[in-house]
C-alpha positions in Angstrom: -27.5 -17.6 18.9 -25.9 -18.5 22.2 -24.8 -15.9 24.7 -21.1 -16.9 24.1 -21.5 -16.2 20.3 -23.1 -12.8 21.0 -20.2 -11.8 23.3 -17.6 -13.1 20.9 -19.2 -11.0 18.1 -19.2 -7.9 20.3 -15.5 -8.5 21.1 -14.6 -8.9 17.4 -16.5 -5.7 16.5 -14.8 -3.8 19.3 -11.3 -5.1 18.2 -12.1 -4.1 14.6 -13.3 -0.6 15.6 -10.1 -0.1 17.7 -7.9 -1.2 14.8 -9.7 1.1 12.3 -9.6 4.1 14.7 -5.8 3.6 15.3 -5.3 3.4 11.6 -7.3 6.6 11.1 -5.1 8.4 13.7 -2.0 7.3 11.9 -3.4 8.5 8.6 -4.1 11.9 10.1 -0.5 12.3 11.2 0.7 11.8 7.6 1.1 14.6 5.1 -1.2 13.1 2.5 -4.7 11.6 3.0 -5.0 7.9 2.2 -7.0 7.3 -0.9 -9.2 4.3 -1.3 -8.5 1.7 -4.0 -11.0 3.1 -6.5 -9.7 6.6 -6.3 -6.1 5.4 -6.5 -6.8 3.3 -9.5 -8.5 6.2 -11.3 -5.5 8.5 -10.6 -3.1 5.7 -11.8 -5.1 5.3 -15.0 -5.0 9.1 -15.6 -1.2 8.9 -15.4 -1.2 6.0 -17.8 0.1 3.5 -15.2 -0.7 -0.2 -15.7 -0.4 -2.8 -12.9 2.5 -5.3 -13.7 3.3 -8.3 -11.6 6.4 -10.5 -11.9 8.4 -13.0 -9.8 11.8 -11.9 -8.5 14.5 -13.3 -6.3 14.0 -12.6 -2.6 17.4 -10.8 -2.3 16.6 -8.6 -5.3 13.2 -7.7 -3.8 14.8 -6.8 -0.5 17.2 -4.4 -2.3 14.3 -2.9 -4.2 12.3 -2.4 -1.0 15.3 -0.6 0.6 15.8 1.6 -2.4 12.1 2.4 -2.6 12.0 3.3 1.2 14.7 5.9 0.5 13.0 7.1 -2.7 10.4 9.8 -2.3 8.2 8.4 -5.0 7.9 4.9 -3.5 8.3 1.6 -5.2 6.7 2.6 -8.5 8.9 5.7 -9.0 12.0 3.9 -7.9 11.4 1.0 -10.4 10.6 3.4 -13.2 13.8 5.3 -12.5 15.8 2.1 -12.6 14.3 1.0 -15.9 15.0 4.4 -17.4 18.6 4.3 -16.3 18.9 0.8 -17.7 17.8 2.2 -21.0 14.6 0.0 -21.2 12.2 2.9 -21.6 11.9 6.3 -23.2 
């Protein structure tokens, strides 16, 4: 491997380490610890949650994101609440 490639790899590792350490500091400031995907999936399965994907109009997605940002439960809880109000569930 050439010297340039070695230095480039070192720089990439350094940048990645800095990115991860800053993300860790942000996570420490939050109230809840960030769960990895496997743990989150297990918790979701215990709650009976199933992933569901669909295509929506961009303006509708924007409205949903704004509502979810104001909702304490996030996007999942906000959508569930909207579906319940619409009479589609329970």
